Backbone as CSV, one residue per row, in Angstrom:
resi,resn,N_x,N_y,N_z,CA_x,CA_y,CA_z,C_x,C_y,C_z
1,MET,-20.965,2.977,-2.011,-21.965,2.761,-0.963,-21.365,1.859,0.113
2,MET,-21.533,2.250,1.367,-21.063,1.435,2.489,-22.171,1.359,3.529
3,SER,-22.376,0.174,4.066,-23.428,-0.001,5.061,-22.964,0.473,6.437
4,ILE,-23.914,0.850,7.279,-23.603,1.195,8.666,-22.947,-0.001,9.363
5,ASP,-23.425,-1.210,9.031,-22.875,-2.422,9.635,-21.374,-2.545,9.333
6,ALA,-20.995,-2.194,8.080,-19.581,-2.278,7.712,-18.763,-1.266,8.505
7,LEU,-19.311,-0.073,8.674,-18.578,0.954,9.420,-18.390,0.568,10.881
8,LEU,-19.416,-0.083,11.457,-19.377,-0.411,12.880,-18.577,-1.667,13.172
9,LYS,-18.618,-2.667,12.268,-18.075,-3.982,12.604,-16.786,-4.332,11.884
10,LYS,-16.565,-3.772,10.696,-15.323,-4.106,10.002,-14.170,-3.376,10.686
11,PRO,-13.047,-4.068,10.892,-11.943,-3.428,11.614,-11.371,-2.218,10.882
12,ASN,-11.507,-2.194,9.555,-10.912,-1.099,8.792,-11.966,-0.271,8.055
13,GLY,-13.182,-0.216,8.601,-14.261,0.496,7.927,-13.974,1.975,7.731
14,GLN,-13.465,2.642,8.776,-13.224,4.075,8.687,-12.096,4.396,7.690
15,SER,-11.020,3.636,7.731,-9.915,3.896,6.806,-10.320,3.562,5.366
16,THR,-11.191,2.554,5.203,-11.709,2.240,3.868,-12.527,3.400,3.330
17,LEU,-13.348,4.003,4.193,-14.155,5.150,3.782,-13.250,6.309,3.348
18,GLU,-12.182,6.553,4.086,-11.251,7.615,3.719,-10.625,7.341,2.345
19,HIS,-10.243,6.074,2.116,-9.650,5.669,0.835,-10.638,5.909,-0.311
20,GLU,-11.903,5.500,-0.098,-12.901,5.645,-1.158,-13.251,7.107,-1.407
21,LEU,-13.209,7.931,-0.368,-13.415,9.365,-0.578,-12.296,9.945,-1.436
22,GLY,-11.098,9.409,-1.284,-10.007,9.841,-2.154,-10.336,9.606,-3.614
23,HIS,-10.895,8.424,-3.919,-11.328,8.149,-5.291,-12.420,9.127,-5.716
24,THR,-13.363,9.400,-4.817,-14.462,10.307,-5.140,-13.941,11.676,-5.556
25,PHE,-12.853,12.115,-4.933,-12.284,13.419,-5.252,-11.306,13.367,-6.426
26,GLY,-11.116,12.160,-7.021,-10.333,12.050,-8.243,-8.981,11.399,-8.112
27,LEU,-8.665,10.797,-6.966,-7.329,10.211,-6.782,-7.293,8.753,-7.237
28,PRO,-6.286,8.370,-8.029,-6.116,6.967,-8.392,-5.317,6.233,-7.327
29,HIS,-5.238,4.911,-7.460,-4.342,4.134,-6.609,-2.891,4.536,-6.888
30,VAL,-2.030,4.358,-5.898,-0.626,4.752,-6.052,0.090,3.945,-7.124
31,ILE,-0.462,2.792,-7.508,0.178,1.997,-8.560,0.219,2.764,-9.875
32,ALA,-0.694,3.750,-10.045,-0.673,4.594,-11.237,0.631,5.377,-11.340
33,TYR,1.307,5.567,-10.203,2.583,6.288,-10.182,3.771,5.334,-10.026
34,GLY,3.522,4.046,-10.252,4.590,3.063,-10.157,4.960,2.678,-8.741
35,ILE,4.055,2.907,-7.771,4.304,2.606,-6.361,3.563,1.334,-5.975
36,GLU,4.216,0.427,-5.273,3.627,-0.846,-4.854,2.420,-0.594,-3.950
37,MET,1.287,-1.212,-4.294,0.046,-0.997,-3.532,0.146,-1.498,-2.097
38,ASN,0.787,-2.649,-1.889,0.847,-3.263,-0.557,2.146,-2.951,0.180
39,GLY,2.918,-2.043,-0.358,4.178,-1.708,0.277,4.001,-0.755,1.451
40,ASN,5.112,-0.363,2.012,5.104,0.537,3.168,5.057,1.979,2.685
41,ASN,3.904,2.338,2.107,3.731,3.672,1.543,2.777,4.478,2.411
42,PRO,3.049,5.760,2.660,2.182,6.538,3.544,0.860,6.972,2.938
43,SER,0.683,6.804,1.635,-0.512,7.336,0.981,-1.784,6.601,1.384
44,MET,-2.862,7.358,1.551,-4.172,6.768,1.802,-4.694,6.025,0.583
45,MET,-4.052,6.230,-0.589,-4.484,5.558,-1.804,-3.680,4.285,-2.067
46,SER,-2.979,3.791,-1.049,-2.329,2.480,-1.118,-3.181,1.475,-0.343
47,TYR,-2.691,0.216,-0.283,-3.358,-0.834,0.507,-2.529,-1.185,1.747
48,ASN,-1.742,-0.255,2.212,-0.889,-0.492,3.369,-1.745,-0.784,4.599
49,GLN,-1.691,-2.028,5.108,-2.550,-2.421,6.224,-2.188,-1.709,7.521
50,ALA,-1.012,-1.118,7.584,-0.653,-0.343,8.779,-1.570,0.860,8.966
51,HIS,-2.282,1.243,7.903,-3.187,2.394,7.971,-4.587,2.012,8.449
52,TRP,-4.859,0.739,8.597,-6.221,0.314,8.918,-6.665,0.898,10.263
53,SER,-7.867,1.420,10.247,-8.456,1.922,11.494,-8.969,0.747,12.323
54,ARG,-9.294,1.033,13.582,-9.859,0.031,14.494,-11.218,0.550,14.934
55,GLY,-12.251,0.133,14.164,-13.558,0.741,14.391,-13.470,2.208,13.997
56,PHE,-13.834,3.092,14.922,-13.715,4.520,14.666,-12.417,5.100,15.213
57,GLU,-11.567,4.240,15.754,-10.276,4.690,16.257,-9.253,4.690,15.117
58,PRO,-8.515,5.762,14.946,-7.530,5.782,13.865,-6.383,4.808,14.125
59,SER,-5.692,4.458,13.079,-4.518,3.601,13.191,-3.425,4.318,13.972
60,LEU,-2.534,3.520,14.562,-1.353,4.104,15.192,-0.402,4.682,14.148
61,GLN,-0.602,4.277,12.875,0.175,4.810,11.761,-0.790,5.247,10.667
62,PRO,-1.521,6.329,10.880,-2.561,6.744,9.926,-1.985,7.135,8.573
63,ALA,-2.794,6.984,7.563,-2.380,7.339,6.207,-2.302,8.862,6.062
64,SER,-1.570,9.275,5.055,-1.442,10.704,4.756,-1.544,10.900,3.249
65,LEU,-1.261,12.099,2.777,-1.265,12.408,1.355,0.171,12.589,0.881
66,ILE,0.559,11.816,-0.125,1.875,12.009,-0.716,1.776,13.146,-1.740
67,PRO,2.896,13.681,-2.237,2.835,14.810,-3.166,1.935,14.568,-4.372
68,GLU,1.943,13.348,-4.929,1.071,13.064,-6.073,-0.403,13.216,-5.698
69,ASP,-0.764,12.832,-4.451,-2.146,12.976,-3.995,-2.526,14.450,-3.891
70,ILE,-1.641,15.259,-3.315,-1.936,16.689,-3.165,-2.082,17.344,-4.534
71,ARG,-1.206,16.985,-5.449,-1.292,17.524,-6.810,-2.613,17.143,-7.467
72,GLY,-3.051,15.900,-7.255,-4.317,15.459,-7.825,-5.506,16.201,-7.243
73,LEU,-5.516,16.406,-5.938,-6.618,17.133,-5.303,-6.656,18.586,-5.751
74,ALA,-5.490,19.180,-5.987,-5.435,20.582,-6.409,-6.040,20.783,-7.789
75,LEU,-6.112,19.703,-8.594,-6.731,19.799,-9.912,-8.256,19.785,-9.841
76,ASN,-8.813,19.431,-8.686,-10.269,19.351,-8.523,-10.788,20.705,-8.046
77,ASP,-10.959,21.620,-8.993,-11.363,22.984,-8.641,-12.788,23.052,-8.104
78,ARG,-13.616,22.070,-8.449,-15.003,22.115,-7.967,-15.085,21.852,-6.470
79,VAL,-14.223,20.985,-5.972,-14.263,20.635,-4.551,-13.261,21.461,-3.750
80,PHE,-12.077,21.691,-4.345,-11.014,22.392,-3.627,-10.556,23.615,-4.427
81,PRO,-11.411,24.631,-4.567,-11.083,25.762,-5.446,-9.872,26.565,-4.998
82,ASN,-9.515,26.498,-3.720,-8.405,27.307,-3.212,-7.143,26.504,-2.926
83,LEU,-7.158,25.223,-3.293,-5.994,24.375,-3.054,-5.020,24.509,-4.213
84,GLU,-3.811,24.948,-3.927,-2.762,25.088,-4.937,-1.621,24.128,-4.606
85,PHE,-1.126,23.450,-5.630,0.019,22.550,-5.452,1.300,23.311,-5.758
86,SER,2.262,23.219,-4.871,3.557,23.863,-5.058,4.648,22.825,-4.878
87,ALA,5.446,22.615,-5.916,6.540,21.649,-5.819,7.521,22.045,-4.723
88,ALA,7.728,23.351,-4.563,8.668,23.806,-3.538,8.146,23.523,-2.131
89,LYS,6.824,23.618,-1.950,6.227,23.451,-0.629,5.804,22.015,-0.354
90,ASP,5.302,21.322,-1.356,4.645,20.036,-1.146,5.505,18.820,-1.495
91,VAL,6.670,19.028,-2.076,7.540,17.911,-2.457,8.805,17.945,-1.593
92,PRO,9.004,16.922,-0.752,10.202,16.907,0.098,11.484,16.830,-0.728
93,ARG,12.564,17.261,-0.137,13.859,17.180,-0.802,14.206,15.711,-1.081
94,ASP,14.756,15.476,-2.233,15.168,14.141,-2.690,13.984,13.234,-3.039
95,TYR,12.737,13.767,-3.020,11.567,12.979,-3.423,11.433,13.078,-4.933
96,LYS,11.262,11.943,-5.624,11.114,11.933,-7.071,9.626,11.932,-7.425
97,LEU,9.113,13.106,-7.743,7.698,13.250,-8.092,7.422,12.624,-9.445
98,PHE,6.326,11.841,-9.535,5.951,11.243,-10.817,5.722,12.361,-11.830
99,TRP,6.107,12.141,-13.080,6.220,13.220,-14.059,4.894,13.886,-14.399
100,THR,3.756,13.207,-14.197,2.475,13.799,-14.586,1.362,13.304,-13.675
101,PRO,0.336,14.111,-13.454,-0.863,13.571,-12.792,-1.479,12.468,-13.650
102,MET,-2.189,11.561,-13.013,-2.839,10.468,-13.727,-4.343,10.553,-13.539
103,PRO,-5.116,10.406,-14.632,-6.573,10.488,-14.508,-7.158,9.240,-13.880
104,LEU,-8.302,9.402,-13.242,-9.059,8.278,-12.698,-10.123,7.893,-13.709
105,VAL,-10.090,6.658,-14.161,-11.025,6.209,-15.191,-12.456,6.282,-14.657
106,PRO,-13.415,6.812,-15.447,-14.803,6.889,-14.983,-15.357,5.507,-14.657
107,VAL,-16.142,5.427,-13.593,-16.776,4.163,-13.222,-18.091,4.012,-13.968
108,LYS,-18.544,2.788,-14.122,-19.824,2.512,-14.757,-20.897,2.418,-13.665
109,LEU,-21.989,3.134,-13.849,-23.093,3.120,-12.904,-24.268,2.370,-13.519
110,GLU,-24.783,1.395,-12.791,-25.877,0.579,-13.296,-27.089,1.451,-13.614
111,GLY,-27.632,1.260,-14.806,-28.813,2.009,-15.213,-28.534,3.395,-15.738
112,GLN,-27.246,3.796,-15.794,-26.879,5.117,-16.277,-26.027,4.994,-17.537
113,PRO,-26.122,5.961,-18.457,-25.275,5.899,-19.656,-23.810,6.046,-19.286
114,ASP,-22.943,5.422,-20.071,-21.510,5.530,-19.832,-21.043,6.961,-20.048
115,TYR,-19.982,7.334,-19.339,-19.407,8.662,-19.474,-18.486,8.657,-20.681
116,THR,-19.096,8.779,-21.849,-18.330,8.684,-23.083,-19.072,9.412,-24.194
117,ILE,-18.344,9.778,-25.228,-18.912,10.383,-26.433,-18.392,9.588,-27.616
118,GLU,-19.277,9.067,-28.447,-18.850,8.325,-29.634,-18.314,9.301,-30.675
119,VAL,-17.183,8.954,-31.289,-16.562,9.826,-32.278,-16.171,9.035,-33.516
120,LYS,-16.349,9.658,-34.685,-15.938,9.072,-35.957,-15.309,10.164,-36.812
121,SER,-14.400,9.758,-37.707,-13.740,10.732,-38.569,-13.481,10.133,-39.941
122,ASN,-13.343,10.999,-40.925,-12.985,10.564,-42.273,-11.473,10.476,-42.451
123,ALA,-10.706,10.797,-41.375,-9.265,10.989,-41.536,-8.417,9.902,-40.891
124,GLY,-9.022,8.802,-40.460,-8.241,7.707,-39.908,-7.487,8.098,-38.648
125,ALA,-6.479,7.310,-38.292,-5.650,7.577,-37.115,-4.266,7.004,-37.359
126,ALA,-3.245,7.820,-37.115,-1.863,7.409,-37.380,-1.066,7.316,-36.086
127,PHE,0.061,6.590,-36.155,1.034,6.494,-35.063,0.410,5.971,-33.762
128,ASN,-0.493,4.983,-33.898,-1.122,4.325,-32.745,-1.961,5.270,-31.890
129,SER,-2.353,6.407,-32.438,-3.218,7.334,-31.708,-4.677,6.949,-31.927
130,LYS,-5.570,7.562,-31.147,-7.001,7.295,-31.258,-7.777,8.602,-31.168
131,LEU,-8.799,8.728,-31.979,-9.655,9.910,-31.918,-10.349,10.001,-30.563
132,GLU,-10.648,8.844,-29.956,-11.307,8.835,-28.645,-10.485,9.541,-27.570
133,ASN,-9.158,9.654,-27.789,-8.312,10.342,-26.815,-8.730,11.789,-26.597
134,CYS,-9.400,12.377,-27.584,-9.646,13.819,-27.579,-10.934,14.230,-26.879
135,VAL,-11.745,13.281,-26.451,-12.981,13.619,-25.727,-12.998,12.876,-24.396
136,VAL,-13.378,13.589,-23.354,-13.435,13.099,-21.963,-12.202,12.258,-21.612
137,GLY,-11.064,12.644,-22.148,-9.809,11.956,-21.845,-8.930,12.833,-20.973
138,TYR,-7.654,12.931,-21.335,-6.786,13.833,-20.597,-5.986,14.671,-21.580
139,PHE,-6.030,15.991,-21.376,-5.435,16.949,-22.294,-4.143,17.488,-21.696
140,ARG,-3.107,17.553,-22.515,-1.816,18.035,-22.046,-1.342,19.202,-22.916
141,LYS,-0.515,20.039,-22.326,0.168,21.051,-23.118,1.202,20.365,-23.993
142,SER,1.539,21.002,-25.105,2.566,20.458,-25.994,3.314,21.637,-26.611
143,PRO,4.028,22.417,-25.792,4.550,23.704,-26.239,5.813,23.646,-27.089
144,GLY,6.597,22.568,-26.994,7.877,22.549,-27.659,8.924,23.291,-26.830
145,PRO,10.150,23.453,-27.284,10.598,23.051,-28.636,10.886,21.553,-28.763
146,GLU,10.968,20.832,-27.621,11.216,19.392,-27.720,9.970,18.691,-28.256
147,LEU,10.175,17.533,-28.860,9.069,16.764,-29.414,8.206,16.230,-28.286
148,SER,6.914,16.544,-28.290,6.047,16.136,-27.180,4.736,15.544,-27.682
149,PHE,4.809,14.815,-28.792,3.635,14.067,-29.246,3.411,12.873,-28.328
150,ASP,2.159,12.671,-27.918,1.810,11.574,-27.012,0.628,10.823,-27.607
151,ALA,0.899,9.636,-28.162,-0.159,8.860,-28.806,-1.248,8.446,-27.828
152,GLY,-0.927,8.416,-26.526,-1.921,8.006,-25.537,-2.914,9.083,-25.161
153,SER,-2.630,10.340,-25.532,-3.558,11.414,-25.171,-3.902,12.322,-26.342
154,MET,-3.424,11.989,-27.544,-3.680,12.831,-28.722,-4.200,11.979,-29.878
155,TRP,-4.682,12.678,-30.903,-5.103,12.023,-32.150,-4.321,12.628,-33.297
156,HIS,-3.663,11.777,-34.072,-2.910,12.182,-35.262,-3.636,11.613,-36.466
157,SER,-4.183,12.489,-37.308,-4.939,12.021,-38.463,-4.016,11.495,-39.554
158,GLU,-4.595,10.766,-40.482,-3.935,10.478,-41.746,-4.072,11.729,-42.627
159,PRO,-3.290,11.860,-43.700,-3.443,13.015,-44.596,-4.842,13.059,-45.218
160,VAL,-5.372,14.264,-45.371,-6.679,14.456,-46.006,-6.526,15.390,-47.205
161,ALA,-7.392,15.213,-48.186,-7.311,16.033,-49.399,-7.730,17.468,-49.123
162,GLU,-8.817,17.641,-48.349,-9.313,18.990,-48.086,-9.538,19.220,-46.591
163,LYS,-10.608,18.626,-46.048,-10.944,18.850,-44.645,-11.084,17.526,-43.905
164,ALA,-10.757,17.561,-42.630,-10.979,16.414,-41.749,-12.284,16.641,-41.006
165,THR,-13.089,15.607,-40.876,-14.374,15.730,-40.196,-14.387,14.880,-38.929
166,ILE,-15.160,15.334,-37.970,-15.412,14.559,-36.755,-16.910,14.585,-36.494
167,ASP,-17.497,13.421,-36.312,-18.897,13.297,-35.929,-18.950,12.807,-34.487
168,LEU,-19.641,13.590,-33.641,-19.742,13.287,-32.214,-21.175,12.926,-31.874
169,THR,-21.339,11.819,-31.146,-22.654,11.400,-30.673,-22.621,11.303,-29.156
170,PHE,-23.347,12.205,-28.474,-23.433,12.185,-27.025,-24.421,11.100,-26.584
171,PRO,-24.342,10.640,-25.331,-25.281,9.607,-24.871,-26.728,10.072,-24.884
172,PHE,-26.947,11.389,-24.878,-28.283,11.971,-24.900,-28.144,13.387,-25.455
173,PRO,-29.231,14.028,-25.879,-29.124,15.388,-26.416,-28.566,16.364,-25.378
174,VAL,-27.653,17.236,-25.824,-27.059,18.241,-24.953,-27.207,19.613,-25.604
175,GLU,-27.348,20.634,-24.766,-27.392,22.004,-25.266,-26.007,22.622,-25.132
176,LEU,-25.461,23.106,-26.243,-24.137,23.713,-26.248,-24.211,25.139,-26.789
177,THR,-23.265,25.955,-26.343,-23.099,27.312,-26.865,-21.660,27.579,-27.312
178,ARG,-20.747,26.641,-27.006,-19.342,26.870,-27.344,-18.605,25.537,-27.387
179,ILE,-17.684,25.408,-28.320,-16.778,24.259,-28.393,-15.351,24.797,-28.489
180,ARG,-14.476,24.273,-27.644,-13.066,24.679,-27.660,-12.218,23.527,-28.184
181,LEU,-11.260,23.871,-29.042,-10.449,22.877,-29.721,-8.971,23.153,-29.442
182,TYR,-8.223,22.084,-29.102,-6.786,22.149,-28.859,-6.089,21.342,-29.945
183,SER,-5.236,21.987,-30.731,-4.638,21.285,-31.873,-3.117,21.406,-31.860
184,GLY,-2.487,20.595,-32.723,-1.050,20.634,-32.893,-0.277,19.995,-31.758
185,HIS,1.001,19.789,-31.984,1.860,19.264,-30.910,3.254,19.861,-31.037
186,SER,3.953,19.895,-29.939,5.334,20.384,-29.857,5.474,21.831,-30.309
187,GLY,4.362,22.574,-30.251,4.397,23.993,-30.567,4.571,24.342,-32.029
188,GLN,4.559,23.324,-32.928,4.829,23.650,-34.331,4.225,22.698,-35.355
189,TYR,3.732,21.547,-34.962,3.313,20.552,-35.946,1.802,20.364,-36.012
190,HIS,1.259,20.349,-37.224,-0.083,19.880,-37.571,-1.225,20.590,-36.817
191,PRO,-1.248,21.921,-36.827,-2.381,22.615,-36.204,-3.604,22.619,-37.108
192,VAL,-4.740,22.969,-36.529,-5.970,23.225,-37.284,-5.985,24.702,-37.662
193,LYS,-6.218,25.007,-38.932,-6.244,26.397,-39.397,-7.616,27.038,-39.242
194,ALA,-8.663,26.231,-39.353,-10.031,26.733,-39.189,-10.934,25.543,-38.920
195,PHE,-12.068,25.785,-38.242,-13.033,24.699,-38.075,-14.438,25.257,-37.983
196,SER,-15.402,24.413,-38.330,-16.812,24.784,-38.299,-17.585,23.756,-37.491
197,VAL,-18.756,24.170,-36.987,-19.620,23.309,-36.182,-21.011,23.319,-36.795
198,SER,-21.605,22.146,-36.933,-22.971,22.040,-37.437,-23.685,20.895,-36.728
199,VAL,-25.016,20.862,-36.850,-25.837,19.793,-36.280,-26.778,19.269,-37.349
200,SER,-27.268,18.068,-37.130,-28.200,17.461,-38.076,-29.606,17.999,-37.844
201,THR,-30.314,18.302,-38.937,-31.705,18.731,-38.846,-32.628,17.527,-38.943
202,ALA,-33.925,17.758,-38.792,-34.898,16.667,-38.813,-34.896,15.926,-40.153
203,ASN,-34.593,16.627,-41.255,-34.588,15.966,-42.563,-33.213,15.410,-42.943
204,GLY,-32.287,15.388,-41.970,-30.996,14.767,-42.198,-29.926,15.668,-42.770
205,GLU,-30.232,16.943,-42.994,-29.237,17.877,-43.505,-28.438,18.471,-42.353
206,GLN,-27.311,19.109,-42.703,-26.468,19.740,-41.705,-26.783,21.231,-41.611
207,LYS,-27.035,21.698,-40.388,-27.277,23.121,-40.142,-25.997,23.734,-39.580
208,LEU,-25.394,24.650,-40.335,-24.151,25.283,-39.908,-24.437,26.255,-38.764
209,LEU,-23.669,26.110,-37.667,-23.828,27.005,-36.516,-22.774,28.100,-36.493
210,ALA,-21.528,27.780,-36.859,-20.469,28.778,-36.789,-19.216,28.286,-37.485
211,ASN,-18.420,29.246,-37.949,-17.071,29.000,-38.462,-16.071,29.735,-37.581
212,HIS,-14.844,29.228,-37.530,-13.819,29.899,-36.724,-12.468,29.776,-37.397
213,GLU,-11.820,30.917,-37.615,-10.455,30.946,-38.106,-9.515,30.929,-36.901
214,MET,-8.652,29.952,-36.827,-7.772,29.793,-35.673,-6.647,30.830,-35.714
215,LYS,-6.476,31.569,-34.621,-5.385,32.535,-34.510,-4.154,31.906,-33.839
216,SER,-4.352,30.766,-33.203,-3.258,30.018,-32.589,-3.598,28.537,-32.680
217,PHE,-2.815,27.695,-32.036,-3.090,26.258,-32.089,-4.399,25.911,-31.397
218,ASP,-4.805,26.707,-30.414,-6.021,26.451,-29.647,-7.011,27.583,-29.888
219,GLY,-8.299,27.240,-29.935,-9.305,28.271,-30.140,-10.693,27.716,-29.925
220,ASP,-11.686,28.615,-29.796,-13.052,28.156,-29.604,-14.010,28.932,-30.484
221,VAL,-15.159,28.320,-30.710,-16.205,28.905,-31.524,-17.480,28.962,-30.687
222,THR,-18.181,30.087,-30.758,-19.428,30.266,-30.011,-20.595,30.371,-30.982
223,PHE,-21.776,30.010,-30.488,-22.978,30.030,-31.325,-24.190,30.098,-30.407
224,SER,-25.344,30.323,-30.995,-26.585,30.372,-30.216,-26.854,29.019,-29.579
225,ALA,-27.474,29.034,-28.400,-27.771,27.796,-27.684,-28.517,26.820,-28.602
226,THR,-27.936,25.644,-28.757,-28.495,24.631,-29.659,-28.464,23.280,-28.957
227,GLU,-29.565,22.538,-29.070,-29.626,21.212,-28.468,-29.589,20.147,-29.551
228,SER,-28.729,19.166,-29.380,-28.626,18.056,-30.318,-27.859,16.924,-29.657
229,GLN,-28.075,15.722,-30.136,-27.286,14.581,-29.683,-26.097,14.339,-30.604
230,GLN,-26.240,14.784,-31.868,-25.194,14.544,-32.854,-24.649,15.879,-33.359
231,TRP,-23.311,15.993,-33.330,-22.624,17.217,-33.719,-21.570,16.888,-34.763
232,HIS,-21.330,17.847,-35.664,-20.427,17.621,-36.794,-19.395,18.747,-36.848
233,LEU,-18.109,18.385,-36.884,-17.024,19.349,-36.993,-16.273,19.118,-38.299
234,GLU,-15.905,20.225,-38.967,-15.048,20.167,-40.144,-13.825,21.027,-39.882
235,MET,-12.622,20.456,-40.085,-11.376,21.132,-39.741,-10.473,21.250,-40.959
236,THR,-9.930,22.445,-41.142,-8.991,22.696,-42.239,-7.570,22.487,-41.726
237,PRO,-6.805,21.581,-42.360,-5.434,21.322,-41.880,-4.457,22.370,-42.391
238,SER,-3.244,22.316,-41.872,-2.169,23.175,-42.362,-1.575,22.552,-43.626
239,GLU,-0.424,23.066,-44.054,0.203,22.582,-45.284,0.537,21.093,-45.233
240,SER,0.674,20.532,-44.037,1.014,19.113,-43.912,-0.141,18.187,-44.292
241,LYS,-1.364,18.760,-44.376,-2.577,17.996,-44.706,-2.958,16.989,-43.625
242,THR,-2.306,17.049,-42.487,-2.672,16.209,-41.353,-2.987,17.090,-40.158
243,ILE,-3.698,16.522,-39.201,-4.141,17.252,-38.017,-3.768,16.456,-36.782
244,VAL,-3.304,17.155,-35.762,-3.174,16.567,-34.435,-4.130,17.306,-33.502
245,LEU,-4.973,16.539,-32.839,-5.858,17.112,-31.821,-5.421,16.638,-30.450
246,ARG,-5.366,17.578,-29.500,-5.075,17.236,-28.111,-6.336,17.204,-27.262
247,GLY,-7.419,17.803,-27.758,-8.641,17.752,-26.969,-9.757,18.601,-27.529
248,LEU,-10.975,18.240,-27.150,-12.183,19.012,-27.430,-12.928,19.206,-26.114
249,ARG,-13.449,20.423,-25.902,-14.228,20.706,-24.698,-15.529,21.370,-25.106
250,PHE,-16.573,21.114,-24.313,-17.928,21.508,-24.686,-18.565,22.310,-23.553
251,TYR,-19.235,23.417,-23.916,-19.792,24.315,-22.910,-21.239,24.685,-23.228
252,SER,-22.028,24.811,-22.164,-23.361,25.398,-22.242,-23.340,26.606,-21.326
253,GLY,-23.224,27.798,-21.905,-22.989,28.984,-21.092,-21.634,28.874,-20.431
254,THR,-21.602,29.008,-19.115,-20.338,28.884,-18.374,-20.109,27.471,-17.847
255,THR,-21.061,26.568,-18.083,-20.963,25.199,-17.568,-20.323,24.286,-18.604
256,GLU,-19.291,23.561,-18.186,-18.659,22.600,-19.085,-19.445,21.296,-19.073
257,ILE,-19.762,20.791,-20.266,-20.526,19.553,-20.439,-19.553,18.426,-20.771
258,PHE,-19.662,17.290,-20.074,-18.762,16.158,-20.290,-17.291,16.625,-20.222
259,PRO,-16.875,17.199,-19.095,-15.484,17.661,-18.994,-14.509,16.501,-19.037
260,PRO,-13.256,16.776,-19.413,-12.243,15.707,-19.481,-11.933,15.147,-18.101
261,GLN,-11.399,13.920,-18.111,-10.975,13.307,-16.858,-9.853,14.117,-16.203
262,LEU,-8.994,14.700,-17.050,-7.861,15.465,-16.565,-7.526,16.508,-17.599
263,CYS,-7.386,17.763,-17.172,-7.083,18.845,-18.098,-5.893,19.636,-17.597
264,LEU,-4.805,19.591,-18.330,-3.571,20.270,-17.955,-3.270,21.424,-18.901
265,VAL,-4.328,22.017,-19.467,-4.192,23.186,-20.327,-5.118,24.273,-19.811
266,GLU,-4.938,25.488,-20.345,-5.782,26.608,-19.900,-7.222,26.378,-20.328
């Protein structure tokens, strides 16, 4: 929120508005890419004072979009459905592009529930990973053949005797018709072989909605439209008896519910 007074009287009101719109569309500060915020950087997502507007007059050195900014905007299909990022077109020669897009952490809105889903499991967490990484986080491909396990964006379970469970609690009841699961890492390790989805009934029992046999590391299960705040998943591990999850996604019809901050998979 910005006041009219700020736009009219602050010397950098217009450039500040442009910067904040960048955040609105999903862009982080350039420091996320290891770039000095107050340095001589052309990005509108820096704090370079050379970009400051003068009232409604643009700066003599206006801000622009660096390749990381363009790549980030291209991921926002809701706002920019036709924007495609091309390394050949959008990255200048000799420019070292940061290796991955970076998600923008959700902001907290007063009086509104946090953008989060509570998760619990019977299978613990290994190698400094967290189950929370798999919901409303950032999902990456992990095709192999090189080792591409990332503890910051994946969950690696401890060994389980039979099945690993996940209990999800949304901030409020949601209606779902499909859940998509991304498992395994490096194209060969610790996939989910099958998983089921159920919800709690009024008497505290679990109502099974669907089972799914995984044909690949990633797969989804569909079921009749069901509304619940609490959801229960049971996953069958491979011979390793451990599971790696890269992400969970939730759908009501064609609408994604609680989408991830950043999704780099199909």
